[in-house]
PARO-351346 format. One record per residue (C-alpha): residue number from 0; residue in three letters; chain; x negated, y negated, z negated. Coordinates in pm, 1 decimal. Layout:
<pts>
+------+--------+------+----------+----------+----------+
| paba | drenza | mifi |        x |        y |        z |
+------+--------+------+----------+----------+----------+
|  NUM |    ala |    A |        X |        Y |        Z |
...
+------+--------+------+----------+----------+----------+
</pts>
This chain:
<pts>
+------+--------+------+----------+----------+----------+
| paba | drenza | mifi |        x |        y |        z |
+------+--------+------+----------+----------+----------+
|    0 |    met |    A |    854.5 |   7601.5 |   2152.7 |
|    1 |    ser |    A |   1139.6 |   7478.7 |   1929.0 |
|    2 |    gly |    A |   1274.1 |   7660.4 |   1654.6 |
|    3 |    his |    A |   1662.0 |   7570.1 |   1726.5 |
|    4 |    arg |    A |   1758.2 |   7689.7 |   2077.1 |
|    5 |    gly |    A |   2074.4 |   7590.0 |   2259.0 |
|    6 |    arg |    A |   2160.1 |   7262.9 |   2057.9 |
|    7 |    gly |    A |   2185.8 |   7045.2 |   2357.1 |
|    8 |    arg |    A |   1935.2 |   6792.3 |   2268.1 |
|    9 |    arg |    A |   1760.5 |   6566.1 |   2525.6 |
|   10 |    ile |    A |   1404.3 |   6439.5 |   2518.5 |
|   11 |    val |    A |   1350.3 |   6131.1 |   2745.8 |
|   12 |    leu |    A |    990.0 |   6059.5 |   2796.3 |
|   13 |    trp |    A |    930.1 |   5691.4 |   2921.4 |
|   14 |    arg |    A |    623.1 |   5552.1 |   3054.9 |
|   15 |    his |    A |    524.3 |   5205.7 |   2966.7 |
|   16 |    gly |    A |    557.4 |   4890.7 |   3181.2 |
|   17 |    gln |    A |    306.5 |   4754.4 |   3407.1 |
|   18 |    thr |    A |    -29.1 |   4613.8 |   3293.5 |
|   19 |    thr |    A |   -305.2 |   4422.0 |   3470.6 |
|   20 |    trp |    A |   -523.4 |   4733.4 |   3469.5 |
|   21 |    asn |    A |   -223.1 |   4922.1 |   3647.5 |
|   22 |    leu |    A |   -232.9 |   4664.4 |   3911.0 |
|   23 |    glu |    A |   -615.5 |   4693.9 |   3948.0 |
|   24 |    gln |    A |   -603.8 |   5083.2 |   3938.2 |
|   25 |    arg |    A |   -819.8 |   5094.2 |   3636.9 |
|   26 |    phe |    A |   -829.4 |   5406.3 |   3430.9 |
|   27 |    gln |    A |   -674.2 |   5254.4 |   3099.9 |
|   28 |    gly |    A |   -710.5 |   5567.1 |   2866.1 |
|   29 |    thr |    A |   -693.6 |   5461.0 |   2498.4 |
|   30 |    thr |    A |   -804.2 |   5107.8 |   2586.6 |
|   31 |    asp |    A |   -539.1 |   4865.4 |   2438.4 |
|   32 |    ile |    A |   -399.9 |   4670.3 |   2740.7 |
|   33 |    asp |    A |   -106.1 |   4440.7 |   2694.6 |
|   34 |    leu |    A |    186.9 |   4450.6 |   2948.0 |
|   35 |    thr |    A |    202.9 |   4183.3 |   3210.5 |
|   36 |    glu |    A |    515.0 |   3946.6 |   3251.0 |
|   37 |    ala |    A |    645.2 |   4189.9 |   3496.1 |
|   38 |    gly |    A |    596.6 |   4471.7 |   3278.1 |
|   39 |    val |    A |    802.5 |   4332.9 |   3006.5 |
|   40 |    ala |    A |   1075.4 |   4259.6 |   3250.3 |
|   41 |    gln |    A |   1058.4 |   4615.1 |   3369.6 |
|   42 |    ala |    A |   1072.5 |   4726.2 |   3006.1 |
|   43 |    arg |    A |   1394.6 |   4519.9 |   2950.4 |
|   44 |    arg |    A |   1554.4 |   4644.9 |   3266.9 |
|   45 |    ala |    A |   1488.7 |   5006.4 |   3187.7 |
|   46 |    ala |    A |   1586.0 |   4953.0 |   2820.1 |
|   47 |    arg |    A |   1938.4 |   4841.8 |   2908.0 |
|   48 |    leu |    A |   1977.8 |   5162.3 |   3138.0 |
|   49 |    leu |    A |   1835.8 |   5402.0 |   2871.1 |
|   50 |    ala |    A |   2076.6 |   5244.6 |   2614.6 |
|   51 |    ala |    A |   2360.3 |   5402.9 |   2802.6 |
|   52 |    leu |    A |   2216.2 |   5732.0 |   2707.6 |
|   53 |    thr |    A |   2288.8 |   5655.8 |   2336.3 |
|   54 |    pro |    A |   1961.3 |   5742.2 |   2198.0 |
|   55 |    his |    A |   1931.4 |   5853.2 |   1844.4 |
|   56 |    ala |    A |   1583.4 |   5799.1 |   1784.9 |
|   57 |    ile |    A |   1277.5 |   5619.4 |   1941.2 |
|   58 |    ile |    A |    915.2 |   5715.2 |   1885.6 |
|   59 |    ser |    A |    612.0 |   5550.8 |   2056.5 |
|   60 |    ser |    A |    242.4 |   5549.4 |   2113.8 |
|   61 |    asp |    A |     78.9 |   5278.9 |   1892.9 |
|   62 |    leu |    A |    -99.0 |   5131.3 |   2198.3 |
|   63 |    arg |    A |     39.6 |   4781.6 |   2271.6 |
|   64 |    arg |    A |    164.9 |   4850.2 |   2620.2 |
|   65 |    ala |    A |    378.8 |   5127.2 |   2497.8 |
|   66 |    ala |    A |    475.2 |   4975.9 |   2164.0 |
|   67 |    arg |    A |    587.0 |   4654.6 |   2350.3 |
|   68 |    thr |    A |    783.9 |   4854.5 |   2599.9 |
|   69 |    ala |    A |    962.4 |   5053.4 |   2298.7 |
|   70 |    glu |    A |   1037.2 |   4711.9 |   2128.9 |
|   71 |    glu |    A |   1293.3 |   4640.9 |   2420.0 |
|   72 |    leu |    A |   1495.5 |   4940.3 |   2367.1 |
|   73 |    ser |    A |   1469.0 |   4890.5 |   1974.1 |
|   74 |    thr |    A |   1616.2 |   4539.2 |   2051.6 |
|   75 |    val |    A |   1911.3 |   4671.4 |   2246.7 |
|   76 |    thr |    A |   1994.6 |   4971.0 |   2047.4 |
|   77 |    gly |    A |   1909.3 |   4836.0 |   1695.2 |
|   78 |    leu |    A |   1698.9 |   5157.3 |   1637.6 |
|   79 |    pro |    A |   1365.1 |   5144.1 |   1456.4 |
|   80 |    val |    A |   1050.0 |   5263.9 |   1639.8 |
|   81 |    thr |    A |    803.4 |   5504.5 |   1485.9 |
|   82 |    his |    A |    457.2 |   5483.4 |   1622.2 |
|   83 |    tyr |    A |    210.1 |   5751.0 |   1640.9 |
|   84 |    glu |    A |   -140.9 |   5772.2 |   1740.2 |
|   85 |    gly |    A |    -89.5 |   6126.9 |   1870.9 |
|   86 |    leu |    A |    110.5 |   5981.9 |   2165.9 |
|   87 |    arg |    A |   -176.3 |   5775.4 |   2305.0 |
|   88 |    glu |    A |   -311.6 |   5820.3 |   2651.6 |
|   89 |    thr |    A |   -588.6 |   6060.1 |   2723.5 |
|   90 |    tyr |    A |   -932.7 |   5940.2 |   2595.1 |
|   91 |    ala |    A |  -1150.6 |   5940.3 |   2902.2 |
|   92 |    gly |    A |  -1477.5 |   5807.0 |   2772.1 |
|   93 |    ala |    A |  -1697.6 |   5669.3 |   3054.0 |
|   94 |    trp |    A |  -1399.5 |   5645.6 |   3295.2 |
|   95 |    gln |    A |  -1219.0 |   5383.0 |   3103.9 |
|   96 |    gly |    A |  -1213.8 |   5046.2 |   3254.5 |
|   97 |    leu |    A |  -1317.4 |   5195.3 |   3601.5 |
|   98 |    thr |    A |  -1124.5 |   5202.2 |   3907.1 |
|   99 |    his |    A |  -1039.2 |   5518.5 |   4085.9 |
|  100 |    thr |    A |  -1288.3 |   5434.1 |   4360.4 |
|  101 |    glu |    A |  -1559.9 |   5390.0 |   4099.2 |
|  102 |    ile |    A |  -1479.1 |   5701.9 |   3923.9 |
|  103 |    asn |    A |  -1490.5 |   5887.4 |   4260.5 |
|  104 |    glu |    A |  -1822.9 |   5726.1 |   4349.1 |
|  105 |    arg |    A |  -2001.7 |   5781.2 |   4001.9 |
|  106 |    tyr |    A |  -1830.0 |   6110.5 |   3900.6 |
|  107 |    gly |    A |  -1718.7 |   6265.3 |   4221.3 |
|  108 |    asp |    A |  -1783.2 |   6624.2 |   4132.4 |
|  109 |    gln |    A |  -1602.5 |   6580.9 |   3794.7 |
|  110 |    tyr |    A |  -1314.2 |   6393.0 |   3961.2 |
|  111 |    ala |    A |  -1254.3 |   6660.7 |   4221.9 |
|  112 |    ala |    A |  -1265.7 |   6953.4 |   3974.7 |
|  113 |    trp |    A |  -1004.7 |   6767.4 |   3771.6 |
|  114 |    lys |    A |   -783.0 |   6712.3 |   4060.5 |
|  115 |    arg |    A |   -832.9 |   7098.6 |   4153.2 |
|  116 |    gly |    A |   -683.5 |   7163.6 |   3798.9 |
|  117 |    glu |    A |  -1009.4 |   7285.8 |   3634.3 |
|  118 |    pro |    A |  -1041.6 |   7183.4 |   3251.1 |
|  119 |    val |    A |  -1262.9 |   6869.9 |   3280.6 |
|  120 |    arg |    A |  -1351.1 |   6626.0 |   2984.5 |
|  121 |    arg |    A |  -1305.9 |   6322.7 |   3214.7 |
|  122 |    gly |    A |  -1590.1 |   6068.8 |   3116.1 |
|  123 |    gly |    A |  -1668.2 |   6291.2 |   2830.4 |
|  124 |    gly |    A |  -1335.7 |   6251.4 |   2676.9 |
|  125 |    glu |    A |  -1040.1 |   6483.3 |   2589.9 |
|  126 |    leu |    A |   -912.5 |   6790.2 |   2787.0 |
|  127 |    glu |    A |   -569.8 |   6772.6 |   2900.6 |
|  128 |    thr |    A |   -491.0 |   7081.7 |   2663.3 |
|  129 |    glu |    A |   -613.5 |   6880.3 |   2386.7 |
|  130 |    val |    A |   -390.2 |   6588.8 |   2455.9 |
|  131 |    ala |    A |    -94.4 |   6832.6 |   2469.2 |
|  132 |    asp |    A |   -219.3 |   6964.9 |   2135.2 |
|  133 |    arg |    A |   -174.0 |   6634.5 |   1970.1 |
|  134 |    ala |    A |    125.1 |   6486.6 |   2146.7 |
|  135 |    ala |    A |    347.7 |   6794.4 |   2200.5 |
|  136 |    pro |    A |    399.1 |   6854.6 |   1831.4 |
|  137 |    val |    A |    476.1 |   6499.9 |   1756.3 |
|  138 |    val |    A |    757.4 |   6514.3 |   2011.3 |
|  139 |    leu |    A |    890.1 |   6848.6 |   1895.6 |
|  140 |    ala |    A |    896.4 |   6726.4 |   1531.6 |
|  141 |    ala |    A |   1094.0 |   6431.7 |   1615.8 |
|  142 |    ala |    A |   1340.6 |   6629.4 |   1840.8 |
|  143 |    asp |    A |   1402.9 |   6888.7 |   1559.0 |
|  144 |    lys |    A |   1547.7 |   6605.7 |   1340.5 |
|  145 |    leu |    A |   1812.3 |   6539.0 |   1597.0 |
|  146 |    thr |    A |   2166.2 |   6659.0 |   1547.0 |
|  147 |    asp |    A |   2314.2 |   6870.3 |   1814.5 |
|  148 |    gly |    A |   2332.5 |   6689.4 |   2144.5 |
|  149 |    gly |    A |   2084.1 |   6416.4 |   2014.2 |
|  150 |    val |    A |   1877.5 |   6221.7 |   2245.9 |
|  151 |    leu |    A |   1508.6 |   6115.8 |   2155.1 |
|  152 |    val |    A |   1328.9 |   5858.8 |   2351.9 |
|  153 |    val |    A |    948.0 |   5898.4 |   2364.1 |
|  154 |    val |    A |    754.6 |   5602.9 |   2493.6 |
|  155 |    ser |    A |    403.0 |   5710.0 |   2603.4 |
|  156 |    his |    A |    163.8 |   5707.4 |   2898.9 |
|  157 |    gly |    A |    177.4 |   5886.8 |   3207.8 |
|  158 |    gly |    A |    -97.7 |   6136.0 |   3160.4 |
|  159 |    thr |    A |     32.5 |   6210.6 |   2801.0 |
|  160 |    ile |    A |    391.6 |   6259.9 |   2930.8 |
|  161 |    arg |    A |    284.3 |   6484.8 |   3208.4 |
|  162 |    thr |    A |     76.7 |   6718.5 |   2970.6 |
|  163 |    thr |    A |    367.6 |   6718.7 |   2704.3 |
|  164 |    ile |    A |    621.9 |   6817.9 |   2974.0 |
|  165 |    gly |    A |    383.9 |   7105.5 |   3084.3 |
|  166 |    arg |    A |    335.8 |   7225.0 |   2727.9 |
|  167 |    leu |    A |    709.2 |   7216.9 |   2642.8 |
|  168 |    leu |    A |    794.3 |   7393.9 |   2954.3 |
|  169 |    asp |    A |    535.8 |   7663.9 |   2887.8 |
|  170 |    leu |    A |    360.6 |   7580.6 |   3219.0 |
|  171 |    asp |    A |     12.1 |   7700.3 |   3301.6 |
|  172 |    pro |    A |   -216.3 |   7396.3 |   3256.8 |
|  173 |    val |    A |   -353.7 |   7454.5 |   3592.9 |
|  174 |    ser |    A |    -12.9 |   7361.3 |   3732.6 |
|  175 |    trp |    A |     45.9 |   7047.8 |   3518.8 |
|  176 |    glu |    A |    -87.7 |   6822.4 |   3787.1 |
|  177 |    ser |    A |    207.7 |   6955.6 |   4025.5 |
|  178 |    leu |    A |    451.3 |   6758.9 |   3798.5 |
|  179 |    gly |    A |    332.3 |   6429.9 |   3960.9 |
|  180 |    gly |    A |    287.4 |   6084.8 |   3805.5 |
|  181 |    leu |    A |    537.4 |   5839.3 |   3669.4 |
|  182 |    ser |    A |    591.8 |   5491.2 |   3783.5 |
|  183 |    asn |    A |    580.0 |   5212.7 |   3537.0 |
|  184 |    cys |    A |    881.4 |   5215.1 |   3320.7 |
|  185 |    cys |    A |   1016.4 |   5516.6 |   3465.1 |
|  186 |    trp |    A |   1117.7 |   5835.0 |   3260.3 |
|  187 |    ser |    A |   1151.5 |   6211.7 |   3270.3 |
|  188 |    val |    A |   1428.9 |   6410.7 |   3090.8 |
|  189 |    leu |    A |   1391.1 |   6736.0 |   2926.2 |
|  190 |    gly |    A |   1727.1 |   6908.4 |   2835.3 |
|  191 |    glu |    A |   1776.5 |   7181.1 |   2592.4 |
|  192 |    gly |    A |   1939.6 |   7496.1 |   2679.1 |
|  193 |    ala |    A |   1986.6 |   7856.4 |   2559.3 |
|  194 |    arg |    A |   1621.1 |   7952.2 |   2684.1 |
|  195 |    gly |    A |   1463.9 |   7634.1 |   2570.0 |
|  196 |    trp |    A |   1358.3 |   7312.8 |   2740.3 |
|  197 |    arg |    A |   1381.8 |   7242.0 |   3112.3 |
|  198 |    leu |    A |   1312.4 |   6956.9 |   3321.0 |
|  199 |    thr |    A |   1634.8 |   6787.9 |   3436.3 |
|  200 |    glu |    A |   1505.8 |   6463.2 |   3574.2 |
|  201 |    his |    A |   1164.5 |   6337.1 |   3675.2 |
|  202 |    asn |    A |   1019.7 |   5983.8 |   3753.4 |
|  203 |    ala |    A |   1366.3 |   5850.7 |   3725.2 |
|  204 |    gly |    A |   1440.2 |   5480.2 |   3718.1 |
|  205 |    thr |    A |   1823.7 |   5498.3 |   3721.0 |
|  206 |    leu |    A |   2088.0 |   5704.7 |   3550.1 |
|  207 |    pro |    A |   2198.6 |   5959.9 |   3802.0 |
|  208 |    glu |    A |   2536.9 |   6155.5 |   3806.9 |
|  209 |    pro |    A |   2530.3 |   6473.4 |   3610.7 |
|  210 |    val |    A |   2476.9 |   6783.8 |   3791.4 |
|  211 |    leu |    A |   2803.9 |   6992.6 |   3831.4 |
|  212 |    gly |    A |   2851.1 |   7335.1 |   3930.5 |
|  213 |    asp |    A |   2486.8 |   7429.4 |   3862.7 |
|  214 |    asp |    A |   2378.2 |   7744.7 |   3669.1 |
|  215 |    ser |    A |   2420.3 |   7548.3 |   3329.3 |
+------+--------+------+----------+----------+----------+
</pts>
């Protein structure tokens, strides 16, 4: 997917902190919900950990829950944050604001088809491939500005992160759901090797020891 292979760059895809709608299990989509106090604390803790990776650039969704999360890493590192509408969560139309139980009750067939990996405009909104179409180019453009070995932190949303990972790994969209979700303020890491991007961490909340003796 990138024009520069084997440069050893890393992309850290970091989900925003907790919101009230997360606690209520409501589908947020593009609705602009703030972090809870606990969400701010999550972002502050995670920012201290991610700062240890010595990031070189930070980009973020312009929705408040992501922008506020990114602000914590900016405070620790001194790096500016560039905000992009393209990194917003999936627009889900009529599903937004509903709990998963309500969605299943009102749109059961649509919900089941989505879970099976079928292309579904949830609530009349975006397809997952359309989310990847807008988000992945933003991430790649920012990564291409990094020097060799550089680290980019992308602050975004669970669905958008999953579709972006799927696109950057060249996975079939049907299999994107198999990546699983990210907990609030956890992150996934893509590392760059000779054959492109690969997933090196998923739904991480700590900084693991490097893998030694692998095929890298």
